[in-house]
ZALUMNU-135303 format. One line per 8 residues: number of its first residue (from 1); their letters; for each residue x, z negated, y of C-alpha. Coordinates in nm, 4 decimals. Layout:
NUM = A = X:Z:Y; ...
This chain:
1 = MIPILEKR = -0.7444:-1.4809:2.2608; -0.6034:-1.1965:2.4726; -0.8617:-1.0821:2.7354; -0.8487:-0.7204:2.6208; -0.9439:-0.8360:2.2703; -1.2293:-1.0458:2.4070; -1.3612:-0.7331:2.5793; -1.3264:-0.5353:2.2572
9 = LEEILNRF = -1.5242:-0.7997:2.0666; -1.8144:-0.7709:2.3094; -1.8053:-0.3915:2.2809; -1.8265:-0.4201:1.9014; -2.1206:-0.6621:1.9171; -2.3052:-0.4324:2.1569; -2.2390:-0.1282:1.9389; -2.3496:-0.3154:1.6268
17 = SELESELS = -2.6746:-0.4090:1.8001; -2.7271:-0.0453:1.9012; -2.6707:0.0683:1.5433; -2.9248:-0.1773:1.4040; -3.1766:-0.0554:1.6580; -3.1089:0.3101:1.5765; -3.1274:0.2500:1.2010; -3.4739:0.1007:1.2405
25 = NTSLSNEI = -3.5934:0.4435:1.3532; -3.7788:0.5910:1.0537; -3.7645:0.9464:1.1902; -3.3850:0.9810:1.1512; -3.2530:1.2656:0.9380; -3.0649:1.1717:0.6215; -2.7344:1.3003:0.7606; -2.7634:1.0940:1.0806
33 = RINLSKEH = -2.8744:0.7861:0.8873; -2.5783:0.8156:0.6496; -2.3303:0.8397:0.9402; -2.4890:0.5466:1.1244; -2.4970:0.3374:0.8054; -2.1298:0.4077:0.7425; -2.0359:0.2910:1.0928; -2.2646:-0.0129:1.0518
41 = NELNPIVL = -2.0971:-0.1098:0.7239; -1.7517:-0.0726:0.8776; -1.8402:-0.3000:1.1700; -2.0297:-0.5581:0.9641; -1.7283:-0.7679:0.8475; -1.5897:-0.7707:1.2029; -1.9251:-0.8849:1.3432; -1.9516:-1.1613:1.0829
49 = SINELKKC = -1.6028:-1.2799:1.1785; -1.6850:-1.2641:1.5507; -1.9971:-1.4731:1.4945; -1.7980:-1.7295:1.2961; -1.5491:-1.7481:1.5827; -1.8221:-1.7891:1.8436; -1.9933:-2.0591:1.6366; -1.6659:-2.2525:1.6128
57 = KNEIEGVN = -1.6120:-2.2304:1.9902; -1.9690:-2.3466:2.0586; -1.9273:-2.6399:1.8205; -1.6043:-2.7405:1.9972; -1.7888:-2.7375:2.3293; -2.0669:-2.9506:2.1806; -1.8229:-3.2059:2.0397; -1.6350:-3.2229:2.3700
65 = EILNNDNT = -1.9611:-3.2992:2.5490; -2.0152:-3.5927:2.3154; -1.6611:-3.7213:2.3732; -1.6898:-3.6803:2.7508; -2.0114:-3.8770:2.7608; -1.9408:-4.2359:2.8635; -2.2525:-4.3508:2.6783; -2.1286:-4.2292:2.3384
73 = DSLLREEA = -2.0900:-4.5283:2.1037; -1.7621:-4.5941:1.9256; -1.8837:-4.4883:1.5791; -2.0120:-4.1509:1.7011; -1.6973:-4.1055:1.9085; -1.4838:-4.1613:1.6000; -1.6810:-3.9053:1.3984; -1.6700:-3.6569:1.6866
81 = TKELSKLK = -1.2929:-3.6978:1.7149; -1.2508:-3.6162:1.3457; -1.4819:-3.3160:1.3760; -1.2928:-3.1882:1.6810; -0.9656:-3.2072:1.4910; -1.1114:-2.9938:1.2090; -1.2573:-2.7396:1.4490; -0.9343:-2.7034:1.6460
89 = KLLPELSN = -0.7515:-2.6342:1.3230; -1.0152:-2.3802:1.2176; -1.0280:-2.1979:1.5523; -0.6856:-2.0214:1.5345; -0.7529:-1.9234:1.1724; -1.0800:-1.7553:1.2683; -0.9186:-1.6004:1.5760; -0.6340:-1.4502:1.3698
97 = KTQKLLVP = -0.8779:-1.3251:1.1075; -1.0879:-1.1537:1.3753; -0.7864:-0.9984:1.5476; -0.6615:-0.8558:1.2186; -0.9995:-0.6934:1.1559; -0.9726:-0.5229:1.4944; -0.6508:-0.3423:1.4049; -0.7211:0.0198:1.3007
105 = KDPDDNRD = -0.6664:0.0609:0.9284; -0.4555:0.3314:0.7677; -0.7216:0.5709:0.6324; -0.5086:0.6227:0.3208; -0.4888:0.2540:0.2253; -0.7869:0.2649:-0.0105; -0.6594:0.5716:-0.1938; -0.5124:0.5729:-0.5432
113 = AIIEIRAG = -0.1460:0.6705:-0.5643; 0.1155:0.8751:-0.7439; 0.4426:0.6904:-0.8022; 0.7635:0.8806:-0.8707; 1.0870:0.7137:-0.9792; 1.4110:0.9117:-1.0026; 1.7552:0.7946:-1.1101; 2.0076:0.8472:-0.8306
121 = TGGDEAAL = 2.3777:0.7703:-0.8061; 2.5178:0.5835:-1.1028; 2.4545:0.8042:-1.4036; 2.3215:0.6277:-1.7118; 2.3116:0.2919:-1.5334; 2.0877:0.4412:-1.2629; 1.8496:0.5667:-1.5323; 1.8403:0.2219:-1.6949
129 = FGTNLLKM = 1.7611:0.0732:-1.3548; 1.4862:0.3331:-1.3198; 1.3383:0.1869:-1.6393; 1.3507:-0.1602:-1.4819; 1.1578:-0.0343:-1.1799; 0.9051:0.1429:-1.4013; 0.8403:-0.1808:-1.5931; 0.8128:-0.3733:-1.2643
137 = YTRYSEIQ = 0.5441:-0.1454:-1.1239; 0.3641:-0.1207:-1.4585; 0.3427:-0.4989:-1.4830; 0.2484:-0.5334:-1.1157; -0.0352:-0.2871:-1.1734; -0.1611:-0.5001:-1.4619; -0.1602:-0.8070:-1.2374; -0.3569:-0.6172:-0.9715
145 = NWKFEILS = -0.6039:-0.4894:-1.2355; -0.4980:-0.1303:-1.1681; -0.4756:0.1484:-1.4251; -0.1216:0.2840:-1.4726; -0.1043:0.6279:-1.6355; 0.2245:0.8082:-1.7104; 0.2046:1.1777:-1.6164; 0.5570:1.2931:-1.7011
153 = FSENALGG = 0.8676:1.1167:-1.8269; 1.2282:1.2227:-1.8759; 1.4846:0.9913:-2.0366; 1.8587:0.9938:-2.0986; 2.0444:0.9355:-2.4252; 2.0350:0.5545:-2.3725; 1.6582:0.5513:-2.3254; 1.6857:0.5149:-1.9499
161 = CKEVSAKI = 1.4343:0.6717:-1.7155; 1.5853:0.9772:-1.5454; 1.2556:1.0719:-1.3835; 0.8960:0.9548:-1.4176; 0.5673:1.0283:-1.2466; 0.2619:0.8096:-1.2895; -0.0890:0.7809:-1.1498; -0.2104:0.4382:-1.0360
169 = TGSNVFGR = -0.5825:0.3865:-0.9797; -0.7618:0.0790:-0.8546; -0.8446:-0.1103:-0.5384; -0.6222:-0.0543:-0.2315; -0.3356:0.0895:-0.4399; -0.1642:0.2955:-0.1701; -0.2234:0.0224:0.0870; -0.0222:-0.2300:-0.1133
177 = LKFESGVH = 0.2504:0.0003:-0.2461; 0.3175:0.2346:0.0471; 0.6242:0.0411:0.1662; 0.7912:0.0674:-0.1761; 0.9058:0.4234:-0.0990; 1.2802:0.4577:-0.0536; 1.6128:0.3925:-0.2246; 1.6348:0.0847:-0.4474
185 = RVQRIPST = 1.9962:-0.0156:-0.5135; 2.1186:-0.2314:-0.8006; 2.4494:-0.4176:-0.8371; 2.5270:-0.5477:-1.1852; 2.7622:-0.5242:-1.4814; 2.6395:-0.2435:-1.7103; 2.6126:-0.3127:-2.0827; 2.8646:-0.0324:-2.1381
193 = ETQGRIHT = 3.1215:-0.1903:-1.9029; 3.4101:-0.3409:-2.1058; 3.6101:-0.4930:-1.8166; 3.3279:-0.6851:-1.6523; 3.3253:-0.4780:-1.3343; 3.0163:-0.4718:-1.1141; 2.8707:-0.1240:-1.0668; 2.6401:-0.0080:-0.7887
201 = SAATVAIL = 2.3650:0.2349:-0.8838; 2.0431:0.3510:-0.7238; 1.7011:0.4960:-0.7936; 1.4521:0.6453:-0.5527; 1.0845:0.5560:-0.5414; 0.8123:0.7642:-0.3772; 0.4544:0.6436:-0.3308; 0.2105:0.9268:-0.2546
209 = PIVEEVDI = -0.1608:0.8867:-0.1718; -0.3874:1.0798:-0.4069; -0.6081:1.3222:-0.2173; -0.9023:1.5429:-0.3045; -0.9343:1.9184:-0.2689; -1.1354:1.8682:0.0508; -0.8415:1.6809:0.2066; -0.5925:1.9645:0.1708
217 = AINNNDLR = -0.6520:2.3298:0.0902; -0.4125:2.5180:-0.1388; -0.4139:2.8951:-0.1750; -0.3928:2.9900:-0.5426; -0.1835:3.2924:-0.4450; 0.0847:3.0497:-0.3274; 0.1238:2.9001:-0.6764; 0.3419:2.9840:-0.9743
225 = IDTFRAQG = 0.2186:2.8133:-1.2895; 0.4443:2.7841:-1.5945; 0.3697:2.6303:-1.9315; 0.6260:2.4806:-2.1660; 0.6585:2.2465:-2.4593; 0.6571:1.8778:-2.3791; 0.9795:1.6856:-2.4272; 1.0321:1.3281:-2.5401
233 = AGGQHVNK = 0.7737:1.0741:-2.6521; 0.4190:1.1993:-2.6303; 0.2543:1.2379:-2.9697; 0.2296:1.5040:-3.2380; 0.1818:1.7871:-2.9865; 0.5357:1.7455:-2.8561; 0.7511:2.0561:-2.9179; 0.4641:2.2263:-3.1048
241 = TDSAVRIT = 0.2393:2.3642:-2.8302; 0.2974:2.4850:-2.4748; 0.0716:2.2129:-2.3336; 0.2989:2.0936:-2.0518; 0.2405:2.2525:-1.7114; 0.4746:2.3059:-1.4176; 0.3342:2.4199:-1.0814; 0.5511:2.5543:-0.8003
249 = HLPSGVVT = 0.4124:2.5805:-0.4482; 0.6030:2.8868:-0.3282; 0.5800:2.8385:0.0528; 0.7191:2.4830:0.0415; 0.9174:2.4880:-0.2821; 0.7398:2.1713:-0.4007; 0.7294:2.1447:-0.7810; 0.5061:1.9217:-0.9930
257 = QCQDAKSQ = 0.4643:1.8965:-1.3668; 0.2619:1.7035:-1.6210; 0.3020:1.6724:-1.9968; 0.1026:1.3568:-2.0660; -0.2116:1.5109:-2.2139; -0.2414:1.7291:-2.5248; -0.4675:1.9620:-2.3300; -0.2983:2.2233:-2.1113
265 = HKNKSKAM = -0.6098:2.2218:-1.8899; -0.5836:1.8455:-1.8290; -0.2126:1.8695:-1.7576; -0.2762:2.1487:-1.5075; -0.5435:1.9410:-1.3347; -0.3097:1.6422:-1.3028; -0.0203:1.8583:-1.1843; -0.2480:2.0040:-0.9145
273 = EMLRSKLY = -0.3447:1.6510:-0.8128; 0.0219:1.5626:-0.7778; 0.0844:1.8797:-0.5763; -0.1951:1.7971:-0.3328; -0.0538:1.4480:-0.2920; 0.2961:1.5803:-0.2179; 0.1776:1.8365:0.0356; -0.0491:1.5796:0.2000
281 = DSAKKTRD = 0.2371:1.3286:0.2109; 0.4622:1.5855:0.3766; 0.2010:1.6507:0.6450; 0.1441:1.2769:0.6853; 0.5154:1.2149:0.7414; 0.5166:1.4792:1.0132; 0.2324:1.2969:1.1875; 0.3926:0.9577:1.1349
289 = AERSKTRK = 0.7206:1.0795:1.2861; 0.5482:1.0483:1.6215; 0.5182:0.6731:1.5773; 0.7641:0.4466:1.7541; 1.1115:0.3691:1.6240; 1.0222:0.0009:1.6445; 0.7799:0.0246:1.3566; 1.0292:0.2193:1.1482
297 = ALVGSGDR = 1.2820:-0.0566:1.2064; 1.0287:-0.3118:1.0860; 0.8970:-0.1506:0.7702; 1.0947:0.1717:0.7334; 1.0001:0.5339:0.7607; 0.8783:0.5690:0.4021; 1.1374:0.8375:0.3398; 1.2769:0.8329:-0.0138
305 = SERIRTYN = 1.6328:0.8762:0.1246; 1.6164:0.5463:0.3124; 1.7802:0.2452:0.1447; 1.5231:-0.0312:0.1477; 1.6223:-0.2918:-0.1117; 1.9200:-0.4235:-0.3085; 1.8977:-0.6050:-0.6432; 2.2195:-0.8056:-0.6941
313 = FPQDRITD = 2.2257:-0.9499:-1.0464; 2.5513:-1.1529:-1.0305; 2.4154:-1.3470:-0.7317; 2.0526:-1.3506:-0.8541; 1.9691:-1.2046:-0.5134; 1.7201:-0.9455:-0.4001; 1.7270:-0.8325:-0.0368; 1.4812:-0.6151:0.1509
321 = HRIHLTLH = 1.6905:-0.4690:0.4310; 1.3996:-0.3692:0.6554; 1.2679:-0.7203:0.7064; 1.5921:-0.9082:0.6323; 1.4235:-1.0970:0.3494; 1.6436:-1.2424:0.0746; 1.5056:-1.4105:-0.2363; 1.6909:-1.5634:-0.5319
329 = KIEEILSG = 1.4460:-1.4820:-0.8096; 1.5475:-1.1347:-0.9183; 1.4146:-1.1557:-1.2738; 1.0712:-1.2804:-1.1604; 1.0400:-0.9987:-0.9074; 1.1655:-0.7260:-1.1410; 0.9164:-0.8503:-1.3992; 0.6456:-0.7687:-1.1436
337 = DRLNEIID = 0.5105:-1.1237:-1.1475; 0.6402:-1.2119:-0.7987; 0.6691:-0.8721:-0.6337; 0.3860:-0.9804:-0.4036; 0.6295:-1.2160:-0.2302; 0.7991:-0.9099:-0.0821; 0.4960:-0.6849:-0.0442; 0.2949:-0.9506:0.1420
345 = VLLAKDES = 0.5723:-1.0005:0.3997; 0.6054:-0.6242:0.4536; 0.2311:-0.5887:0.5078; 0.2254:-0.8879:0.7431; 0.5089:-0.7388:0.9510; 0.3290:-0.4060:0.9755; 0.0016:-0.5774:1.0625; 0.1697:-0.7818:1.3347
353 = YSLSQFTK = 0.3262:-0.4721:1.4867; -0.0010:-0.2756:1.4695; -0.1817:-0.5608:1.6477; 0.0820:-0.5740:1.9213; 0.0419:-0.1998:1.9791; -0.3361:-0.2288:1.9739; -0.3340:-0.4891:2.2523; -0.1187:-0.2625:2.4683
361 = N = -0.3699:0.0212:2.4596
């Protein structure tokens, strides 16, 4: 392991020991105890991993002593050789696990997320592709045991998705989906194409972390709130009551709307949630712009104008341009069943880069 990481491990163990000592003090105030307990809980998995790593190293030393002893009999030597082989295989696994735990986590990873899909270039075909993406993320959410809730939906005459917003809640939602933001391009022969020509269309995806009121303050005087009748599928209330809500943040021009619920109050609450997420995301992108160009080259900037992936149906090929990954299983990925094969590589690339930057500091 890199010396600087070894030093960091010792610092963590010492701090963990200090925390346990401080927490044993019965005279602590509730506020101090809560803060210390939070830090203790955050360090606990790292400490457990460090101890596993140290135990493995100590066992390797013990086995080597047996093998270096000229008085060791052949049977014990054979068993020790087998044990050493297992431990040497385990050591890099534990080392990698520990190093990964050292890398600072994105504080937004554990948040729920808003997903927005908009049809781009390509007209009706782009909207139909938007429907494909919506189904992919809906199914992927089911696989991850997440809740997928449509907030607003706009379709074209062919039933394609012109624009959709949805709320996804569950474990580590933003952390797994954050690199899905960007332009998704599709190349295929549309059902309306009579001469068999391949068309190129696109849809944009935006993944926004859901934040609370305490995370970002919004002045009510900066808002214009309009109500209107919901359009499209949505139940008996559609076109009968002004239950849909549109909120415009005047200083930024950001607009959100929700028409999912029958209650105007609920729609307003969800639209405000979306607005907070958009404003927070804008501020986050400003902060992230200070990160190195290297990381952006690896996993992209997260900007919805950046082309990140191409789905080529005639060649059964899907390519993620950021990591130069090409897979020939387009239907399985678009079904959501094997989307993890792309997401896992993206997360691994980002993790590797974050670790390399961590060791430089």
